[in-house]
Backbone as CSV, one residue per row, in Angstrom:
resi,resn,N_x,N_y,N_z,CA_x,CA_y,CA_z,C_x,C_y,C_z
1,MET,2.836,0.227,19.461,1.424,0.250,19.773,0.869,-1.156,19.547
2,ASP,-0.099,-1.527,20.365,-0.808,-2.778,20.144,-2.301,-2.470,20.019
3,LEU,-3.098,-3.508,19.845,-4.530,-3.319,19.630,-5.200,-2.614,20.798
4,ASP,-4.864,-2.997,22.027,-5.486,-2.358,23.188,-5.192,-0.857,23.207
5,GLU,-3.961,-0.515,22.936,-3.598,0.908,22.909,-4.339,1.630,21.781
6,PHE,-4.398,1.013,20.610,-5.112,1.612,19.479,-6.579,1.848,19.835
7,ASN,-7.192,0.869,20.472,-8.598,1.004,20.861,-8.822,2.171,21.823
8,ARG,-7.832,2.485,22.642,-7.968,3.547,23.651,-7.546,4.934,23.159
9,LEU,-6.916,5.013,22.025,-6.425,6.314,21.545,-7.575,7.300,21.338
10,PRO,-7.338,8.566,21.624,-8.311,9.593,21.233,-8.480,9.564,19.707
11,GLU,-9.610,10.003,19.236,-9.942,9.929,17.805,-8.841,10.514,16.912
12,ASP,-8.336,11.690,17.229,-7.332,12.318,16.377,-6.033,11.509,16.344
13,GLU,-5.660,10.894,17.450,-4.448,10.073,17.476,-4.658,8.754,16.736
14,ALA,-5.839,8.187,16.835,-6.137,6.957,16.093,-6.068,7.227,14.594
15,ARG,-6.630,8.351,14.174,-6.582,8.705,12.752,-5.142,8.908,12.289
16,ALA,-4.351,9.555,13.120,-2.943,9.764,12.768,-2.199,8.429,12.659
17,ALA,-2.545,7.478,13.508,-1.904,6.158,13.457,-2.304,5.393,12.197
18,LEU,-3.513,5.629,11.707,-4.007,4.928,10.520,-3.494,5.520,9.212
19,ARG,-3.252,6.819,9.185,-2.900,7.507,7.934,-1.730,6.873,7.186
20,PRO,-0.638,6.449,7.848,0.457,5.826,7.092,0.076,4.478,6.464
21,CYS,-0.986,3.868,6.943,-1.423,2.591,6.379,-2.101,2.797,5.031
22,LEU,-2.968,3.805,4.972,-3.693,4.131,3.739,-4.207,5.556,3.879
23,ASP,-3.622,6.463,3.125,-3.963,7.882,3.254,-5.236,8.206,2.468
24,VAL,-6.343,7.698,3.006,-7.670,7.926,2.429,-8.580,8.322,3.587
25,ASP,-9.027,9.572,3.585,-9.790,10.104,4.714,-11.012,9.262,5.064
26,ARG,-11.770,8.822,4.063,-12.974,8.024,4.325,-12.611,6.731,5.045
27,TRP,-11.567,6.074,4.579,-11.133,4.813,5.184,-10.679,5.041,6.620
28,ILE,-9.883,6.069,6.817,-9.375,6.387,8.156,-10.541,6.622,9.111
29,ALA,-11.512,7.406,8.681,-12.664,7.715,9.534,-13.454,6.452,9.879
30,GLU,-13.695,5.597,8.896,-14.474,4.379,9.132,-13.753,3.405,10.057
31,VAL,-12.471,3.202,9.832,-11.719,2.250,10.655,-11.605,2.775,12.083
32,SER,-11.359,4.045,12.233,-11.244,4.632,13.562,-12.578,4.602,14.304
33,ALA,-13.653,4.939,13.612,-14.973,5.006,14.245,-15.494,3.637,14.683
34,ALA,-15.013,2.581,14.081,-15.495,1.233,14.401,-14.833,0.639,15.643
35,ARG,-13.879,1.367,16.227,-13.244,0.881,17.453,-14.261,0.839,18.581
36,PRO,-14.079,0.012,19.578,-12.945,-0.885,19.812,-13.108,-2.210,19.063
37,TYR,-11.993,-2.778,18.717,-11.963,-4.082,18.049,-11.614,-5.148,19.074
38,PRO,-12.308,-6.306,19.021,-12.017,-7.359,19.991,-10.680,-8.060,19.752
39,ASP,-10.221,-8.043,18.488,-8.957,-8.694,18.158,-8.426,-8.107,16.854
40,VAL,-7.185,-8.415,16.554,-6.530,-7.867,15.367,-7.248,-8.318,14.097
41,ASP,-7.688,-9.579,14.058,-8.393,-10.057,12.865,-9.644,-9.242,12.580
42,SER,-10.355,-8.836,13.619,-11.549,-7.997,13.441,-11.175,-6.625,12.897
43,ALA,-10.096,-6.071,13.386,-9.631,-4.775,12.891,-9.236,-4.878,11.421
44,LEU,-8.548,-5.948,11.054,-8.131,-6.132,9.667,-9.330,-6.350,8.752
45,ALA,-10.299,-7.115,9.223,-11.515,-7.330,8.419,-12.252,-6.013,8.205
46,ALA,-12.349,-5.208,9.242,-13.010,-3.902,9.124,-12.229,-3.002,8.172
47,ALA,-10.912,-3.050,8.247,-10.076,-2.218,7.371,-10.253,-2.615,5.913
48,ARG,-10.264,-3.913,5.646,-10.457,-4.381,4.267,-11.839,-3.996,3.750
49,SER,-12.833,-4.178,4.587,-14.205,-3.851,4.198,-14.374,-2.356,3.932
50,ALA,-13.806,-1.524,4.787,-13.935,-0.077,4.631,-13.249,0.416,3.361
51,ALA,-12.214,-0.280,2.927,-11.455,0.147,1.749,-12.032,-0.381,0.447
52,ASN,-12.914,-1.326,0.516,-13.363,-2.020,-0.682,-14.735,-1.550,-1.130
53,PRO,-14.838,-0.879,-2.258,-13.759,-0.489,-3.162,-13.286,0.933,-2.880
54,LEU,-12.079,1.206,-3.301,-11.558,2.565,-3.270,-11.996,3.270,-4.555
55,THR,-12.312,4.530,-4.455,-12.681,5.297,-5.644,-11.415,5.660,-6.424
56,PRO,-11.546,6.005,-7.686,-10.365,6.448,-8.440,-9.657,7.633,-7.777
57,GLU,-10.409,8.557,-7.215,-9.799,9.707,-6.538,-9.039,9.272,-5.288
58,GLU,-9.585,8.311,-4.548,-8.899,7.797,-3.361,-7.616,7.070,-3.750
59,ILE,-7.668,6.331,-4.837,-6.481,5.626,-5.318,-5.396,6.633,-5.676
60,ASP,-5.769,7.673,-6.404,-4.786,8.702,-6.775,-4.161,9.342,-5.543
61,ALA,-4.985,9.662,-4.549,-4.471,10.283,-3.318,-3.518,9.339,-2.591
62,ALA,-3.895,8.085,-2.485,-3.063,7.112,-1.768,-1.747,6.848,-2.502
63,LEU,-1.777,6.856,-3.821,-0.562,6.594,-4.592,0.504,7.668,-4.401
64,ALA,0.098,8.838,-3.992,1.055,9.934,-3.809,2.126,9.597,-2.777
65,HIS,1.867,8.615,-1.927,2.806,8.256,-0.862,3.625,7.007,-1.170
66,HIS,3.522,6.509,-2.393,4.226,5.279,-2.745,5.291,5.560,-3.804
67,PRO,6.543,5.164,-3.521,7.606,5.344,-4.523,7.492,4.277,-5.606
68,ARG,8.228,4.470,-6.654,8.305,3.435,-7.685,8.891,2.176,-7.053
69,ILE,8.423,1.045,-7.523,8.975,-0.220,-7.040,10.459,-0.275,-7.432
70,GLY,11.287,-0.664,-6.489,12.720,-0.723,-6.726,13.447,0.566,-6.395
71,GLU,12.696,1.623,-6.040,13.318,2.899,-5.671,13.082,3.162,-4.191
72,LYS,14.034,3.817,-3.567,13.942,4.156,-2.149,12.955,5.299,-1.963
73,ALA,12.107,5.167,-0.954,11.163,6.230,-0.629,11.916,7.443,-0.113
74,ALA,11.473,8.619,-0.534,12.119,9.860,-0.098,11.593,10.272,1.270
75,GLY,12.446,10.910,2.044,12.021,11.482,3.311,12.074,10.496,4.459
76,ASP,11.586,10.971,5.612,11.615,10.162,6.817,10.228,9.989,7.416
77,SER,9.202,10.063,6.569,7.830,9.904,7.040,7.551,8.447,7.401
78,ALA,6.455,8.231,8.099,6.044,6.862,8.429,5.780,6.069,7.150
79,GLU,5.203,6.726,6.141,4.934,6.051,4.870,6.236,5.596,4.216
80,ALA,7.266,6.465,4.243,8.563,6.118,3.659,9.186,4.938,4.395
81,ALA,9.066,4.923,5.716,9.614,3.813,6.504,8.898,2.509,6.167
82,HIS,7.567,2.562,6.058,6.813,1.367,5.664,7.294,0.864,4.300
83,SER,7.386,1.768,3.348,7.780,1.396,1.998,9.169,0.765,1.977
84,SER,10.087,1.332,2.722,11.447,0.779,2.778,11.441,-0.639,3.334
85,ARG,10.666,-0.864,4.401,10.575,-2.216,4.977,9.937,-3.184,3.980
86,GLU,8.886,-2.740,3.301,8.165,-3.614,2.377,9.021,-4.000,1.180
87,GLN,9.856,-3.059,0.725,10.702,-3.357,-0.425,12.029,-3.990,-0.028
88,ALA,12.287,-4.119,1.273,13.547,-4.697,1.735,13.715,-6.128,1.248
89,GLY,12.625,-6.836,1.074,12.680,-8.210,0.592,13.222,-8.330,-0.817
90,LEU,13.246,-7.215,-1.536,13.808,-7.249,-2.886,15.318,-7.403,-2.845
91,GLY,15.907,-7.080,-1.684,17.345,-7.209,-1.524,18.100,-6.218,-2.386
92,GLN,19.371,-6.490,-2.546,20.220,-5.657,-3.386,19.953,-6.076,-4.826
93,LEU,19.350,-5.185,-5.587,18.983,-5.515,-6.957,20.198,-5.463,-7.871
94,GLY,20.348,-6.505,-8.683,21.414,-6.505,-9.674,21.115,-5.494,-10.768
95,THR,22.127,-5.182,-11.543,21.988,-4.188,-12.602,20.905,-4.573,-13.591
96,ASP,20.830,-5.849,-13.966,19.827,-6.305,-14.922,18.414,-6.113,-14.367
97,VAL,18.191,-6.545,-13.135,16.864,-6.412,-12.526,16.516,-4.936,-12.350
98,GLN,17.465,-4.145,-11.880,17.230,-2.717,-11.686,16.849,-2.054,-13.004
99,SER,17.550,-2.378,-14.081,17.245,-1.746,-15.369,15.912,-2.241,-15.918
100,ARG,15.587,-3.521,-15.688,14.285,-4.031,-16.129,13.148,-3.377,-15.347
101,LEU,13.337,-3.177,-14.047,12.318,-2.480,-13.253,12.165,-1.033,-13.702
102,ALA,13.283,-0.364,-13.952,13.215,1.034,-14.399,12.481,1.133,-15.736
103,ALA,12.803,0.249,-16.659,12.128,0.257,-17.967,10.652,-0.093,-17.816
104,GLY,10.363,-1.072,-16.967,8.965,-1.452,-16.734,8.177,-0.343,-16.081
105,ASN,8.782,0.309,-15.088,8.116,1.446,-14.434,7.806,2.539,-15.454
106,ALA,8.776,2.860,-16.307,8.579,3.913,-17.305,7.472,3.541,-18.286
107,ALA,7.471,2.305,-18.751,6.432,1.862,-19.689,5.059,1.879,-19.022
108,TYR,5.006,1.442,-17.781,3.740,1.433,-17.043,3.217,2.859,-16.877
109,GLU,4.092,3.769,-16.474,3.673,5.159,-16.272,3.214,5.789,-17.580
110,GLU,3.870,5.443,-18.668,3.444,5.942,-19.984,2.058,5.386,-20.331
111,ARG,1.854,4.118,-20.040,0.583,3.450,-20.385,-0.573,3.887,-19.496
112,PHE,-0.339,3.949,-18.165,-1.446,4.177,-17.227,-1.412,5.544,-16.531
113,ASP,-0.370,6.316,-16.723,-0.249,7.650,-16.134,-0.305,7.621,-14.609
114,ARG,0.304,6.608,-14.034,0.448,6.513,-12.572,1.615,5.580,-12.285
115,VAL,2.086,5.635,-11.068,3.183,4.778,-10.643,2.673,3.329,-10.527
116,PHE,3.520,2.364,-10.894,3.175,0.950,-10.742,3.205,0.614,-9.264
117,LEU,2.123,0.051,-8.779,2.030,-0.304,-7.365,1.734,-1.784,-7.229
118,ILE,2.501,-2.405,-6.360,2.286,-3.811,-6.046,2.694,-4.024,-4.595
119,ARG,2.005,-4.927,-3.912,2.430,-5.301,-2.562,3.760,-6.026,-2.717
120,ALA,4.829,-5.373,-2.299,6.169,-5.938,-2.461,6.482,-6.974,-1.394
121,ALA,5.902,-6.817,-0.210,6.193,-7.738,0.893,5.870,-9.169,0.469
122,GLY,6.855,-10.047,0.658,6.660,-11.452,0.339,6.865,-11.802,-1.126
123,ARG,7.283,-10.845,-1.931,7.508,-11.112,-3.350,8.972,-10.867,-3.690
124,ASP,9.479,-11.670,-4.623,10.846,-11.447,-5.079,10.822,-10.610,-6.361
125,PRO,11.985,-10.107,-6.779,12.024,-9.235,-7.952,11.452,-9.871,-9.221
126,GLU,11.715,-11.138,-9.427,11.204,-11.792,-10.646,9.674,-11.852,-10.644
127,GLU,9.090,-12.130,-9.496,7.634,-12.163,-9.394,7.048,-10.773,-9.654
128,ILE,7.691,-9.755,-9.114,7.217,-8.388,-9.327,7.323,-8.015,-10.795
129,LEU,8.437,-8.357,-11.432,8.586,-8.070,-12.857,7.535,-8.804,-13.688
130,ALA,7.262,-10.057,-13.335,6.245,-10.817,-14.069,4.862,-10.172,-13.912
131,GLU,4.553,-9.707,-12.718,3.268,-9.034,-12.488,3.197,-7.716,-13.246
132,LEU,4.285,-6.974,-13.263,4.316,-5.716,-14.007,4.043,-5.988,-15.487
133,GLU,4.714,-6.980,-16.039,4.514,-7.325,-17.447,3.087,-7.799,-17.709
134,ARG,2.549,-8.626,-16.838,1.171,-9.109,-17.009,0.177,-7.954,-16.965
135,ARG,0.371,-7.062,-16.026,-0.581,-5.968,-15.838,-0.522,-4.934,-16.959
136,MET,0.530,-4.914,-17.742,0.600,-3.998,-18.887,-0.498,-4.304,-19.904
137,ASP,-1.013,-5.530,-19.901,-2.082,-5.909,-20.832,-3.478,-5.602,-20.293
138,ASN,-3.572,-5.130,-19.056,-4.879,-4.801,-18.479,-5.520,-3.622,-19.201
139,THR,-6.835,-3.601,-19.172,-7.541,-2.388,-19.583,-7.349,-1.357,-18.483
140,ASP,-7.666,-0.110,-18.779,-7.534,0.931,-17.760,-8.380,0.602,-16.529
141,ASP,-9.607,0.154,-16.739,-10.494,-0.163,-15.614,-9.988,-1.357,-14.814
142,ALA,-9.522,-2.393,-15.504,-9.005,-3.569,-14.805,-7.761,-3.215,-13.997
143,GLU,-6.917,-2.363,-14.556,-5.703,-1.987,-13.832,-6.030,-1.114,-12.625
144,LEU,-6.974,-0.214,-12.772,-7.381,0.609,-11.637,-7.892,-0.276,-10.501
145,ALA,-8.659,-1.297,-10.833,-9.153,-2.239,-9.817,-7.988,-2.984,-9.159
146,GLU,-6.982,-3.384,-9.947,-5.822,-4.082,-9.369,-5.033,-3.165,-8.446
147,VAL,-4.867,-1.908,-8.843,-4.152,-0.961,-7.998,-4.900,-0.795,-6.674
148,GLY,-6.220,-0.673,-6.748,-7.022,-0.565,-5.528,-6.840,-1.772,-4.629
149,GLU,-6.839,-2.957,-5.213,-6.649,-4.180,-4.421,-5.259,-4.219,-3.797
150,GLN,-4.246,-3.789,-4.530,-2.888,-3.751,-3.975,-2.803,-2.773,-2.812
151,LEU,-3.462,-1.618,-2.947,-3.489,-0.650,-1.837,-4.152,-1.241,-0.601
152,ILE,-5.220,-1.992,-0.797,-5.915,-2.627,0.326,-5.002,-3.661,0.996
153,GLN,-4.303,-4.463,0.191,-3.379,-5.449,0.759,-2.266,-4.767,1.551
154,ILE,-1.729,-3.698,1.010,-0.661,-2.964,1.694,-1.189,-2.369,2.999
155,ALA,-2.380,-1.773,2.940,-2.966,-1.170,4.147,-3.161,-2.221,5.239
156,ALA,-3.655,-3.390,4.861,-3.888,-4.448,5.847,-2.570,-4.913,6.471
157,LEU,-1.541,-5.074,5.661,-0.234,-5.478,6.196,0.340,-4.419,7.129
158,ARG,0.207,-3.164,6.743,0.723,-2.089,7.592,-0.056,-2.006,8.899
159,LEU,-1.367,-2.133,8.820,-2.185,-2.077,10.032,-1.866,-3.258,10.939
160,GLU,-1.730,-4.431,10.373,-1.382,-5.602,11.188,-0.048,-5.382,11.891
161,GLY,0.918,-4.834,11.174,2.210,-4.538,11.797,2.110,-3.529,12.917
162,ALA,1.223,-2.560,12.762,1.045,-1.528,13.785,0.347,-2.059,15.031
163,LEU,-0.507,-3.048,14.854,-1.334,-3.535,15.960,-0.766,-4.763,16.667
164,THR,0.341,-5.301,16.166,0.902,-6.507,16.787,2.297,-6.249,17.324
């Protein structure tokens, strides 16, 4: 699909195309309703604006579709395919990195009661581990804001990929 096709889709099909980017009904409705977009940059700007800020409930709903960093997404959904592509840059993780990610994920989940989420695209394992460690010192509110920002970055990357 490209931008022209997205602009022409019936409302229900446009919403279905957006859902794998960010499974938040309010965001999907706003981005779809703002069509047609003159260019991809306009669509991405609208997507970022519509998502900012995400509510705690929206963040929880969206996180349901994201696997732990370093783990393969289950199933064959569009969300799982996106996640696999995004984490592909991590490459074949060595035993040390894999065990550090597993321990970090467990500590994060114990601390914040949610899966650790980070935009993996364009990041290497060491950078992700450093961010995980840094974010462990966040307050609950600061971390919730970071998770929301990561979801917005992921949504924008997924939407850009869908429209180009």
